[in-house]
VEXPA-182477 format. One record per atom (N, C-alpha, C): residue number from 1; residue in three letters; atom name; x, y, z. Coordinates in nm, 3 decimals, decimal comma, m for minus. Example, Ala and Ser with C-alpha at 12.3 -4.5 7.8 and 13.67 -1.06 7.14 Angstrom:
BEGIN
    i   aa  at     east    north       up
    1  ALA   N    1,319   m0,569    0,780
    1  ALA  CA    1,230   m0,450    0,780
    1  ALA   C    1,320   m0,330    0,780
    2  SER   N    1,285   m0,225    0,708
    2  SER  CA    1,367   m0,106    0,714
    2  SER   C    1,290    0,003    0,787
# end
This chain:
BEGIN
    i   aa  at     east    north       up
    1  MET   N    8,301  m13,500   m3,902
    1  MET  CA    8,233  m13,424   m3,799
    1  MET   C    8,256  m13,273   m3,816
    2  ARG   N    8,377  m13,237   m3,859
    2  ARG  CA    8,408  m13,096   m3,875
    2  ARG   C    8,319  m13,030   m3,981
    3  SER   N    8,292  m13,101   m4,088
    3  SER  CA    8,208  m13,043   m4,193
    3  SER   C    8,063  m13,029   m4,145
    4  ILE   N    8,018  m13,121   m4,062
    4  ILE  CA    7,883  m13,110   m4,005
    4  ILE   C    7,877  m12,991   m3,911
    5  ALA   N    7,980  m12,976   m3,827
    5  ALA  CA    7,986  m12,862   m3,734
    5  ALA   C    7,989  m12,730   m3,812
    6  ARG   N    8,066  m12,726   m3,919
    6  ARG  CA    8,074  m12,606   m4,003
    6  ARG   C    7,937  m12,572   m4,061
    7  PHE   N    7,866  m12,673   m4,110
    7  PHE  CA    7,733  m12,651   m4,168
    7  PHE   C    7,635  m12,598   m4,063
    8  ILE   N    7,634  m12,660   m3,947
    8  ILE  CA    7,543  m12,617   m3,840
    8  ILE   C    7,576  m12,476   m3,794
    9  TYR   N    7,705  m12,452   m3,764
    9  TYR  CA    7,747  m12,324   m3,706
    9  TYR   C    7,727  m12,207   m3,805
   10  TYR   N    7,779  m12,223   m3,927
   10  TYR  CA    7,774  m12,113   m4,024
   10  TYR   C    7,641  m12,104   m4,098
   11  LYS   N    7,593  m12,215   m4,150
   11  LYS  CA    7,475  m12,213   m4,237
   11  LYS   C    7,343  m12,214   m4,160
   12  LEU   N    7,325  m12,313   m4,074
   12  LEU  CA    7,198  m12,324   m4,002
   12  LEU   C    7,181  m12,213   m3,897
   13  MET   N    7,288  m12,189   m3,819
   13  MET  CA    7,278  m12,092   m3,711
   13  MET   C    7,315  m11,950   m3,753
   14  GLY   N    7,395  m11,936   m3,859
   14  GLY  CA    7,435  m11,805   m3,907
   14  GLY   C    7,538  m11,734   m3,820
   15  TRP   N    7,620  m11,812   m3,748
   15  TRP  CA    7,722  m11,755   m3,661
   15  TRP   C    7,856  m11,742   m3,733
   16  THR   N    7,945  m11,659   m3,676
   16  THR  CA    8,083  m11,646   m3,724
   16  THR   C    8,174  m11,641   m3,601
   17  TYR   N    8,301  m11,664   m3,625
   17  TYR  CA    8,397  m11,643   m3,517
   17  TYR   C    8,529  m11,594   m3,574
   18  SER   N    8,603  m11,524   m3,488
   18  SER  CA    8,736  m11,476   m3,526
   18  SER   C    8,834  m11,513   m3,415
   19  GLY   N    8,959  m11,525   m3,453
   19  GLY  CA    9,063  m11,568   m3,361
   19  GLY   C    9,074  m11,719   m3,361
   20  ASN   N    9,167  m11,771   m3,281
   20  ASN  CA    9,181  m11,915   m3,268
   20  ASN   C    9,249  m11,946   m3,136
   21  PHE   N    9,256  m12,072   m3,104
   21  PHE  CA    9,313  m12,114   m2,977
   21  PHE   C    9,461  m12,146   m2,985
   22  SER   N    9,526  m12,108   m3,095
   22  SER  CA    9,671  m12,129   m3,111
   22  SER   C    9,711  m12,270   m3,069
   23  SER   N    9,646  m12,369   m3,126
   23  SER  CA    9,663  m12,507   m3,080
   23  SER   C    9,807  m12,556   m3,090
   24  ASP   N    9,887  m12,496   m3,178
   24  ASP  CA   10,026  m12,539   m3,188
   24  ASP   C   10,109  m12,493   m3,069
   25  THR   N   10,073  m12,379   m3,010
   25  THR  CA   10,155  m12,324   m2,902
   25  THR   C   10,088  m12,331   m2,765
   26  VAL   N    9,957  m12,328   m2,760
   26  VAL  CA    9,888  m12,326   m2,631
   26  VAL   C    9,820  m12,462   m2,609
   27  LYS   N    9,894  m12,549   m2,542
   27  LYS  CA    9,839  m12,681   m2,512
   27  LYS   C    9,773  m12,684   m2,375
   28  LYS   N    9,804  m12,581   m2,293
   28  LYS  CA    9,744  m12,571   m2,160
   28  LYS   C    9,699  m12,427   m2,140
   29  CYS   N    9,572  m12,410   m2,102
   29  CYS  CA    9,521  m12,276   m2,077
   29  CYS   C    9,386  m12,284   m2,006
   30  ILE   N    9,348  m12,171   m1,951
   30  ILE  CA    9,213  m12,152   m1,900
   30  ILE   C    9,140  m12,072   m2,007
   31  ILE   N    9,022  m12,116   m2,044
   31  ILE  CA    8,939  m12,043   m2,140
   31  ILE   C    8,819  m11,990   m2,063
   32  ILE   N    8,799  m11,858   m2,068
   32  ILE  CA    8,680  m11,804   m2,003
   32  ILE   C    8,580  m11,766   m2,111
   33  ALA   N    8,459  m11,817   m2,097
   33  ALA  CA    8,350  m11,793   m2,191
   33  ALA   C    8,247  m11,703   m2,123
   34  VAL   N    8,221  m11,588   m2,186
   34  VAL  CA    8,132  m11,488   m2,127
   34  VAL   C    8,045  m11,428   m2,237
   35  PRO   N    7,920  m11,398   m2,213
   35  PRO  CA    7,847  m11,428   m2,091
   35  PRO   C    7,790  m11,570   m2,096
   36  HIS   N    7,775  m11,627   m1,979
   36  HIS  CA    7,716  m11,761   m1,967
   36  HIS   C    7,574  m11,741   m1,914
   37  THR   N    7,476  m11,735   m2,005
   37  THR  CA    7,338  m11,704   m1,966
   37  THR   C    7,239  m11,815   m1,996
   38  SER   N    7,284  m11,922   m2,063
   38  SER  CA    7,189  m12,022   m2,108
   38  SER   C    7,258  m12,156   m2,134
   39  TRP   N    7,180  m12,263   m2,135
   39  TRP  CA    7,233  m12,394   m2,170
   39  TRP   C    7,276  m12,397   m2,317
   40  HIS   N    7,230  m12,304   m2,398
   40  HIS  CA    7,268  m12,298   m2,540
   40  HIS   C    7,419  m12,276   m2,556
   41  ASP   N    7,481  m12,216   m2,456
   41  ASP  CA    7,626  m12,193   m2,461
   41  ASP   C    7,702  m12,324   m2,477
   42  PHE   N    7,648  m12,432   m2,421
   42  PHE  CA    7,715  m12,562   m2,424
   42  PHE   C    7,736  m12,611   m2,567
   43  TYR   N    7,630  m12,615   m2,647
   43  TYR  CA    7,648  m12,670   m2,782
   43  TYR   C    7,726  m12,575   m2,872
   44  ILE   N    7,718  m12,446   m2,846
   44  ILE  CA    7,800  m12,352   m2,924
   44  ILE   C    7,947  m12,380   m2,893
   45  GLY   N    7,978  m12,403   m2,766
   45  GLY  CA    8,115  m12,438   m2,728
   45  GLY   C    8,161  m12,566   m2,795
   46  LEU   N    8,075  m12,666   m2,800
   46  LEU  CA    8,111  m12,791   m2,867
   46  LEU   C    8,135  m12,769   m3,017
   47  LEU   N    8,055  m12,684   m3,079
   47  LEU  CA    8,074  m12,655   m3,222
   47  LEU   C    8,207  m12,583   m3,246
   48  ILE   N    8,238  m12,484   m3,164
   48  ILE  CA    8,365  m12,411   m3,177
   48  ILE   C    8,483  m12,508   m3,162
   49  ARG   N    8,474  m12,593   m3,065
   49  ARG  CA    8,579  m12,692   m3,041
   49  ARG   C    8,598  m12,781   m3,165
   50  GLN   N    8,489  m12,821   m3,225
   50  GLN  CA    8,495  m12,904   m3,346
   50  GLN   C    8,555  m12,826   m3,463
   51  LEU   N    8,516  m12,699   m3,478
   51  LEU  CA    8,570  m12,615   m3,585
   51  LEU   C    8,720  m12,594   m3,568
   52  GLU   N    8,764  m12,577   m3,445
   52  GLU  CA    8,906  m12,555   m3,416
   52  GLU   C    8,986  m12,686   m3,425
   53  GLY   N    8,917  m12,798   m3,411
   53  GLY  CA    8,986  m12,927   m3,420
   53  GLY   C    9,077  m12,956   m3,302
   54  ILE   N    9,039  m12,906   m3,183
   54  ILE  CA    9,119  m12,930   m3,064
   54  ILE   C    9,031  m12,978   m2,950
   55  LYS   N    9,096  m13,038   m2,852
   55  LYS  CA    9,025  m13,085   m2,735
   55  LYS   C    9,015  m12,971   m2,634
   56  ILE   N    8,894  m12,943   m2,590
   56  ILE  CA    8,870  m12,843   m2,486
   56  ILE   C    8,782  m12,909   m2,382
   57  SER   N    8,825  m12,900   m2,257
   57  SER  CA    8,750  m12,958   m2,147
   57  SER   C    8,671  m12,851   m2,074
   58  PHE   N    8,583  m12,895   m1,987
   58  PHE  CA    8,504  m12,801   m1,908
   58  PHE   C    8,476  m12,864   m1,772
   59  LEU   N    8,450  m12,778   m1,675
   59  LEU  CA    8,414  m12,823   m1,542
   59  LEU   C    8,263  m12,825   m1,528
   60  GLY   N    8,213  m12,918   m1,453
   60  GLY  CA    8,071  m12,924   m1,423
   60  GLY   C    8,052  m12,979   m1,283
   61  LYS   N    7,946  m12,935   m1,217
   61  LYS  CA    7,921  m12,987   m1,082
   61  LYS   C    7,900  m13,138   m1,091
   62  LYS   N    7,950  m13,209   m0,990
   62  LYS  CA    7,951  m13,355   m0,993
   62  LYS   C    7,812  m13,414   m1,012
   63  GLU   N    7,709  m13,343   m0,968
   63  GLU  CA    7,571  m13,393   m0,982
   63  GLU   C    7,532  m13,413   m1,129
   64  LEU   N    7,595  m13,340   m1,220
   64  LEU  CA    7,565  m13,354   m1,363
   64  LEU   C    7,622  m13,483   m1,423
   65  PHE   N    7,718  m13,543   m1,356
   65  PHE  CA    7,791  m13,656   m1,412
   65  PHE   C    7,735  m13,792   m1,372
   66  LYS   N    7,610  m13,796   m1,333
   66  LYS  CA    7,543  m13,921   m1,299
   66  LYS   C    7,475  m13,977   m1,423
   67  TRP   N    7,442  m14,104   m1,417
   67  TRP  CA    7,369  m14,170   m1,525
   67  TRP   C    7,235  m14,102   m1,545
   68  PRO   N    7,187  m14,079   m1,663
   68  PRO  CA    7,236  m14,129   m1,791
   68  PRO   C    7,327  m14,030   m1,865
   69  ILE   N    7,332  m13,904   m1,827
   69  ILE  CA    7,405  m13,805   m1,906
   69  ILE   C    7,555  m13,798   m1,872
   70  GLY   N    7,594  m13,852   m1,758
   70  GLY  CA    7,733  m13,843   m1,713
   70  GLY   C    7,835  m13,898   m1,810
   71  TRP   N    7,806  m14,014   m1,868
   71  TRP  CA    7,901  m14,075   m1,962
   71  TRP   C    7,923  m13,984   m2,082
   72  TYR   N    7,817  m13,919   m2,130
   72  TYR  CA    7,831  m13,829   m2,245
   72  TYR   C    7,915  m13,706   m2,209
   73  LEU   N    7,889  m13,647   m2,093
   73  LEU  CA    7,964  m13,528   m2,051
   73  LEU   C    8,113  m13,559   m2,039
   74  ARG   N    8,147  m13,676   m1,984
   74  ARG  CA    8,288  m13,715   m1,976
   74  ARG   C    8,347  m13,736   m2,115
   75  LYS   N    8,270  m13,795   m2,204
   75  LYS  CA    8,316  m13,823   m2,340
   75  LYS   C    8,349  m13,694   m2,416
   76  VAL   N    8,273  m13,587   m2,391
   76  VAL  CA    8,297  m13,461   m2,462
   76  VAL   C    8,389  m13,367   m2,383
   77  GLY   N    8,460  m13,421   m2,284
   77  GLY  CA    8,561  m13,342   m2,215
   77  GLY   C    8,523  m13,289   m2,078
   78  GLY   N    8,411  m13,334   m2,025
   78  GLY  CA    8,368  m13,287   m1,895
   78  GLY   C    8,453  m13,341   m1,782
   79  ILE   N    8,481  m13,254   m1,686
   79  ILE  CA    8,555  m13,292   m1,565
   79  ILE   C    8,464  m13,261   m1,447
   80  SER   N    8,435  m13,362   m1,368
   80  SER  CA    8,346  m13,349   m1,254
   80  SER   C    8,413  m13,269   m1,143
   81  LEU   N    8,338  m13,175   m1,085
   81  LEU  CA    8,390  m13,092   m0,977
   81  LEU   C    8,302  m13,107   m0,854
   82  ASP   N    8,364  m13,149   m0,745
   82  ASP  CA    8,295  m13,160   m0,618
   82  ASP   C    8,296  m13,021   m0,554
   83  ARG   N    8,180  m12,961   m0,538
   83  ARG  CA    8,171  m12,825   m0,487
   83  ARG   C    8,143  m12,820   m0,336
   84  THR   N    8,173  m12,928   m0,266
   84  THR  CA    8,155  m12,932   m0,121
   84  THR   C    8,245  m12,826   m0,058
   85  PRO   N    8,191  m12,745    0,033
   85  PRO  CA    8,273  m12,642    0,098
   85  PRO   C    8,392  m12,701    0,175
   86  GLY   N    8,496  m12,619    0,191
   86  GLY  CA    8,611  m12,660    0,269
   86  GLY   C    8,724  m12,722    0,190
   87  GLN   N    8,712  m12,733    0,059
   87  GLN  CA    8,817  m12,791   m0,023
   87  GLN   C    8,894  m12,680   m0,093
   88  ASN   N    9,020  m12,703   m0,122
   88  ASN  CA    9,097  m12,607   m0,199
   88  ASN   C    9,084  m12,643   m0,347
   89  LYS   N    8,978  m12,595   m0,408
   89  LYS  CA    8,948  m12,628   m0,547
   89  LYS   C    9,052  m12,570   m0,642
   90  VAL   N    9,102  m12,450   m0,612
   90  VAL  CA    9,203  m12,387   m0,698
   90  VAL   C    9,326  m12,478   m0,709
   91  GLU   N    9,378  m12,524   m0,597
   91  GLU  CA    9,496  m12,611   m0,600
   91  GLU   C    9,466  m12,744   m0,668
   92  ALA   N    9,349  m12,800   m0,641
   92  ALA  CA    9,312  m12,929   m0,702
   92  ALA   C    9,305  m12,917   m0,854
   93  ILE   N    9,247  m12,809   m0,903
   93  ILE  CA    9,235  m12,790   m1,048
   93  ILE   C    9,370  m12,756   m1,108
   94  ALA   N    9,449  m12,672   m1,040
   94  ALA  CA    9,584  m12,638   m1,089
   94  ALA   C    9,668  m12,765   m1,101
   95  GLU   N    9,647  m12,859   m1,010
   95  GLU  CA    9,721  m12,985   m1,014
   95  GLU   C    9,689  m13,065   m1,141
   96  LEU   N    9,566  m13,054   m1,191
   96  LEU  CA    9,530  m13,122   m1,316
   96  LEU   C    9,622  m13,080   m1,430
   97  PHE   N    9,660  m12,952   m1,433
   97  PHE  CA    9,748  m12,903   m1,538
   97  PHE   C    9,887  m12,966   m1,529
   98  LYS   N    9,930  m12,997   m1,409
   98  LYS  CA   10,062  m13,056   m1,390
   98  LYS   C   10,065  m13,203   m1,431
   99  THR   N    9,950  m13,269   m1,423
   99  THR  CA    9,945  m13,413   m1,451
   99  THR   C    9,907  m13,446   m1,595
  100  ARG   N    9,876  m13,344   m1,675
  100  ARG  CA    9,833  m13,368   m1,813
  100  ARG   C    9,924  m13,296   m1,912
  101  GLU   N    9,947  m13,360   m2,025
  101  GLU  CA   10,027  m13,298   m2,130
  101  GLU   C    9,952  m13,185   m2,199
  102  GLU   N    9,822  m13,201   m2,206
  102  GLU  CA    9,738  m13,103   m2,276
  102  GLU   C    9,609  m13,085   m2,196
  103  LEU   N    9,577  m12,959   m2,166
  103  LEU  CA    9,452  m12,931   m2,096
  103  LEU   C    9,410  m12,787   m2,125
  104  ARG   N    9,305  m12,775   m2,202
  104  ARG  CA    9,242  m12,645   m2,225
  104  ARG   C    9,108  m12,653   m2,151
  105  LEU   N    9,097  m12,574   m2,046
  105  LEU  CA    8,984  m12,586   m1,955
  105  LEU   C    8,896  m12,463   m1,961
  106  THR   N    8,769  m12,482   m2,000
  106  THR  CA    8,674  m12,372   m2,008
  106  THR   C    8,604  m12,354   m1,874
  107  ILE   N    8,597  m12,229   m1,832
  107  ILE  CA    8,529  m12,193   m1,708
  107  ILE   C    8,444  m12,070   m1,734
  108  ALA   N    8,323  m12,069   m1,681
  108  ALA  CA    8,238  m11,950   m1,688
  108  ALA   C    8,266  m11,868   m1,561
  109  PRO   N    8,333  m11,754   m1,573
  109  PRO  CA    8,372  m11,680   m1,453
  109  PRO   C    8,255  m11,622   m1,373
  110  GLU   N    8,137  m11,614   m1,435
  110  GLU  CA    8,021  m11,567   m1,358
  110  GLU   C    7,979  m11,670   m1,253
  111  GLY   N    8,007  m11,798   m1,278
  111  GLY  CA    7,974  m11,902   m1,183
  111  GLY   C    7,827  m11,941   m1,184
  112  THR   N    7,749  m11,882   m1,270
  112  THR  CA    7,606  m11,908   m1,280
  112  THR   C    7,558  m11,858   m1,416
  113  ARG   N    7,433  m11,894   m1,450
  113  ARG  CA    7,375  m11,840   m1,573
  113  ARG   C    7,292  m11,715   m1,545
  114  LYS   N    7,284  m11,677   m1,422
  114  LYS  CA    7,208  m11,557   m1,383
  114  LYS   C    7,297  m11,433   m1,390
  115  LYS   N    7,236  m11,317   m1,373
  115  LYS  CA    7,307  m11,189   m1,375
  115  LYS   C    7,399  m11,176   m1,253
  116  VAL   N    7,523  m11,133   m1,275
  116  VAL  CA    7,616  m11,106   m1,166
  116  VAL   C    7,678  m10,968   m1,185
  117  LYS   N    7,724  m10,908   m1,075
  117  LYS  CA    7,789  m10,778   m1,082
  117  LYS   C    7,941  m10,791   m1,099
  118  GLU   N    7,994  m10,904   m1,054
  118  GLU  CA    8,137  m10,930   m1,071
  118  GLU   C    8,160  m11,080   m1,083
  119  TRP   N    8,275  m11,114   m1,139
  119  TRP  CA    8,309  m11,254   m1,159
  119  TRP   C    8,370  m11,316   m1,034
  120  LYS   N    8,362  m11,447   m1,027
  120  LYS  CA    8,437  m11,521   m0,927
  120  LYS   C    8,584  m11,518   m0,971
  121  THR   N    8,675  m11,534   m0,880
  121  THR  CA    8,817  m11,520   m0,913
  121  THR   C    8,892  m11,653   m0,924
  122  GLY   N    8,824  m11,764   m0,902
  122  GLY  CA    8,891  m11,894   m0,904
  122  GLY   C    8,969  m11,921   m1,030
  123  PHE   N    8,910  m11,893   m1,147
  123  PHE  CA    8,978  m11,921   m1,274
  123  PHE   C    9,112  m11,846   m1,282
  124  TYR   N    9,112  m11,724   m1,231
  124  TYR  CA    9,232  m11,638   m1,233
  124  TYR   C    9,342  m11,701   m1,145
  125  HIS   N    9,304  m11,743   m1,026
  125  HIS  CA    9,401  m11,802   m0,935
  125  HIS   C    9,449  m11,938   m0,984
  126  ILE   N    9,362  m12,011   m1,053
  126  ILE  CA    9,403  m12,139   m1,113
  126  ILE   C    9,509  m12,112   m1,220
  127  ALA   N    9,484  m12,015   m1,306
  127  ALA  CA    9,580  m11,981   m1,413
  127  ALA   C    9,715  m11,943   m1,353
  128  LYS   N    9,713  m11,863   m1,247
  128  LYS  CA    9,839  m11,822   m1,183
  128  LYS   C    9,910  m11,941   m1,118
  129  ALA   N    9,835  m12,024   m1,046
  129  ALA  CA    9,894  m12,139   m0,978
  129  ALA   C    9,950  m12,241   m1,076
  130  ALA   N    9,883  m12,258   m1,189
  130  ALA  CA    9,926  m12,355   m1,290
  130  ALA   C   10,023  m12,294   m1,391
  131  ASP   N   10,042  m12,162   m1,384
  131  ASP  CA   10,127  m12,087   m1,478
  131  ASP   C   10,085  m12,112   m1,623
  132  VAL   N    9,955  m12,092   m1,647
  132  VAL  CA    9,899  m12,106   m1,781
  132  VAL   C    9,828  m11,976   m1,819
  133  PRO   N    9,817  m11,948   m1,950
  133  PRO  CA    9,748  m11,826   m1,991
  133  PRO   C    9,596  m11,840   m1,984
  134  ILE   N    9,531  m11,726   m1,992
  134  ILE  CA    9,385  m11,719   m2,002
  134  ILE   C    9,353  m11,677   m2,144
  135  ILE   N    9,259  m11,748   m2,206
  135  ILE  CA    9,209  m11,710   m2,337
  135  ILE   C    9,061  m11,678   m2,318
  136  MET   N    9,019  m11,564   m2,370
  136  MET  CA    8,881  m11,519   m2,355
  136  MET   C    8,804  m11,548   m2,484
  137  ILE   N    8,677  m11,588   m2,469
  137  ILE  CA    8,591  m11,608   m2,585
  137  ILE   C    8,453  m11,551   m2,555
  138  THR   N    8,403  m11,472   m2,649
  138  THR  CA    8,270  m11,414   m2,633
  138  THR   C    8,163  m11,511   m2,683
  139  PHE   N    8,049  m11,507   m2,617
  139  PHE  CA    7,930  m11,580   m2,661
  139  PHE   C    7,824  m11,475   m2,689
  140  ASP   N    7,841  m11,405   m2,801
  140  ASP  CA    7,758  m11,290   m2,835
  140  ASP   C    7,640  m11,331   m2,923
  141  PHE   N    7,527  m11,353   m2,859
  141  PHE  CA    7,406  m11,393   m2,932
  141  PHE   C    7,346  m11,274   m3,006
  142  GLY   N    7,375  m11,151   m2,961
  142  GLY  CA    7,326  m11,032   m3,029
  142  GLY   C    7,384  m11,020   m3,169
  143  LYS   N    7,514  m11,046   m3,182
  143  LYS  CA    7,583  m11,037   m3,312
  143  LYS   C    7,604  m11,173   m3,376
  144  LYS   N    7,564  m11,280   m3,306
  144  LYS  CA    7,586  m11,417   m3,352
  144  LYS   C    7,733  m11,439   m3,386
  145  GLN   N    7,817  m11,411   m3,287
  145  GLN  CA    7,960  m11,432   m3,311
  145  GLN   C    8,035  m11,469   m3,184
  146  ASN   N    8,144  m11,538   m3,206
  146  ASN  CA    8,240  m11,570   m3,101
  146  ASN   C    8,370  m11,502   m3,139
  147  VAL   N    8,430  m11,432   m3,045
  147  VAL  CA    8,561  m11,372   m3,067
  147  VAL   C    8,656  m11,436   m2,966
  148  ILE   N    8,767  m11,487   m3,016
  148  ILE  CA    8,866  m11,555   m2,933
  148  ILE   C    8,987  m11,463   m2,919
  149  SER   N    9,027  m11,438   m2,796
  149  SER  CA    9,140  m11,348   m2,770
  149  SER   C    9,274  m11,418   m2,787
  150  GLU   N    9,378  m11,338   m2,786
  150  GLU  CA    9,514  m11,390   m2,775
  150  GLU   C    9,533  m11,441   m2,631
  151  PRO   N    9,626  m11,532   m2,610
  151  PRO  CA    9,653  m11,576   m2,473
  151  PRO   C    9,701  m11,459   m2,386
  152  PHE   N    9,654  m11,455   m2,264
  152  PHE  CA    9,685  m11,348   m2,170
  152  PHE   C    9,735  m11,411   m2,040
  153  TYR   N    9,856  m11,376   m1,998
  153  TYR  CA    9,909  m11,427   m1,871
  153  TYR   C    9,875  m11,328   m1,760
  154  PRO   N    9,809  m11,375   m1,656
  154  PRO  CA    9,775  m11,284   m1,546
  154  PRO   C    9,902  m11,229   m1,480
  155  THR   N    9,893  m11,106   m1,437
  155  THR  CA   10,004  m11,040   m1,369
  155  THR   C    9,978  m11,048   m1,218
  156  ASP   N   10,048  m10,967   m1,143
  156  ASP  CA   10,023  m10,963   m0,999
  156  ASP   C    9,926  m10,851   m0,963
  157  ASN   N    9,866  m10,788   m1,064
  157  ASN  CA    9,770  m10,680   m1,040
  157  ASN   C    9,631  m10,729   m1,080
  158  ILE   N    9,562  m10,794   m0,987
  158  ILE  CA    9,431  m10,854   m1,017
  158  ILE   C    9,330  m10,749   m1,062
  159  LYS   N    9,333  m10,631   m1,003
  159  LYS  CA    9,236  m10,526   m1,038
  159  LYS   C    9,253  m10,485   m1,186
  160  LYS   N    9,377  m10,460   m1,226
  160  LYS  CA    9,403  m10,421   m1,366
  160  LYS   C    9,372  m10,535   m1,462
  161  ASP   N    9,409  m10,657   m1,423
  161  ASP  CA    9,383  m10,773   m1,508
  161  ASP   C    9,234  m10,792   m1,530
  162  PHE   N    9,155  m10,776   m1,423
  162  PHE  CA    9,010  m10,792   m1,437
  162  PHE   C    8,950  m10,680   m1,522
  163  GLU   N    8,998  m10,559   m1,507
  163  GLU  CA    8,950  m10,450   m1,591
  163  GLU   C    8,979  m10,479   m1,738
  164  PHE   N    9,098  m10,533   m1,765
  164  PHE  CA    9,136  m10,570   m1,902
  164  PHE   C    9,041  m10,677   m1,956
  165  MET   N    9,016  m10,780   m1,876
  165  MET  CA    8,928  m10,888   m1,921
  165  MET   C    8,784  m10,839   m1,934
  166  TYR   N    8,737  m10,761   m1,836
  166  TYR  CA    8,601  m10,707   m1,845
  166  TYR   C    8,583  m10,627   m1,974
  167  SER   N    8,682  m10,547   m2,010
  167  SER  CA    8,670  m10,463   m2,129
  167  SER   C    8,659  m10,546   m2,257
  168  PHE   N    8,721  m10,665   m2,259
  168  PHE  CA    8,712  m10,753   m2,376
  168  PHE   C    8,567  m10,792   m2,404
  169  PHE   N    8,487  m10,803   m2,299
  169  PHE  CA    8,349  m10,849   m2,313
  169  PHE   C    8,247  m10,734   m2,315
  170  SER   N    8,295  m10,612   m2,323
  170  SER  CA    8,207  m10,496   m2,323
  170  SER   C    8,106  m10,503   m2,438
  171  GLY   N    7,978  m10,489   m2,405
  171  GLY  CA    7,872  m10,488   m2,506
  171  GLY   C    7,828  m10,624   m2,557
  172  VAL   N    7,886  m10,731   m2,508
  172  VAL  CA    7,850  m10,865   m2,553
  172  VAL   C    7,719  m10,908   m2,487
  173  LYS   N    7,626  m10,958   m2,567
  173  LYS  CA    7,494  m10,999   m2,516
  173  LYS   C    7,478  m11,150   m2,526
  174  GLY   N    7,439  m11,210   m2,416
  174  GLY  CA    7,415  m11,353   m2,411
  174  GLY   C    7,279  m11,391   m2,466
  175  LYS   N    7,251  m11,518   m2,467
  175  LYS  CA    7,122  m11,570   m2,515
  175  LYS   C    7,007  m11,507   m2,436
  176  VAL   N    7,026  m11,489   m2,306
  176  VAL  CA    6,929  m11,418   m2,221
  176  VAL   C    6,993  m11,281   m2,192
  177  PRO   N    6,963  m11,181   m2,274
  177  PRO  CA    7,034  m11,052   m2,266
  177  PRO   C    7,035  m10,987   m2,128
  178  GLU   N    6,925  m11,000   m2,055
  178  GLU  CA    6,919  m10,935   m1,923
  178  GLU   C    7,013  m10,999   m1,821
  179  TYR   N    7,066  m11,118   m1,849
  179  TYR  CA    7,162  m11,181   m1,761
  179  TYR   C    7,307  m11,155   m1,804
  180  SER   N    7,327  m11,084   m1,914
  180  SER  CA    7,461  m11,058   m1,965
  180  SER   C    7,543  m10,976   m1,867
  181  PHE   N    7,672  m10,999   m1,870
  181  PHE  CA    7,762  m10,929   m1,780
  181  PHE   C    7,792  m10,789   m1,836
  182  ASP   N    7,774  m10,688   m1,753
  182  ASP  CA    7,806  m10,550   m1,790
  182  ASP   C    7,904  m10,493   m1,690
  183  PHE   N    8,017  m10,448   m1,738
  183  PHE  CA    8,118  m10,389   m1,651
  183  PHE   C    8,104  m10,237   m1,656
  184  HIS   N    8,089  m10,179   m1,539
  184  HIS  CA    8,081  m10,033   m1,528
  184  HIS   C    8,188   m9,986   m1,432
  185  PRO   N    8,304   m9,937   m1,487
  185  PRO  CA    8,411   m9,893   m1,399
  185  PRO   C    8,368   m9,775   m1,313
  186  ASN   N    8,423   m9,768   m1,193
  186  ASN  CA    8,389   m9,660   m1,101
  186  ASN   C    8,447   m9,529   m1,147
# end
């Protein structure tokens, strides 16, 4: 499967990537993939996971996990998320890290494929509650590349941490460029 993924990613699609998920040392982490502008991000993520040779999970709204596609999403690492209001989703997801030996969980901090001015903060609070690092990965369709960051542990300064993360994604264009995230500091 890895050789097929390599052929598709490098030869057919013409993409490259740099960095890695440090699979020997980082068995638990939050991975933020930005920008999330299209369903195309899904198969690129699956290809990267195959190239890296590690298991990476993702969250999806529970409605996606129904027959007929639900079994496939679970098979490729999908975790169903009930988005009903009134639940403490941060604590519930942080608890998953405590019950598993290995969990690399991808989250799109924009929370949608549409244009946003700022990210949702749930992923950040999950990382803090679970005491796991955040790894950033670009989905740059403009340059046809993915860049994977070093693990980053959130501090107690959310404003500075977000500025640091925003700067990592500066200039990155998604599949739908007009929906790409642009950070403009005040």
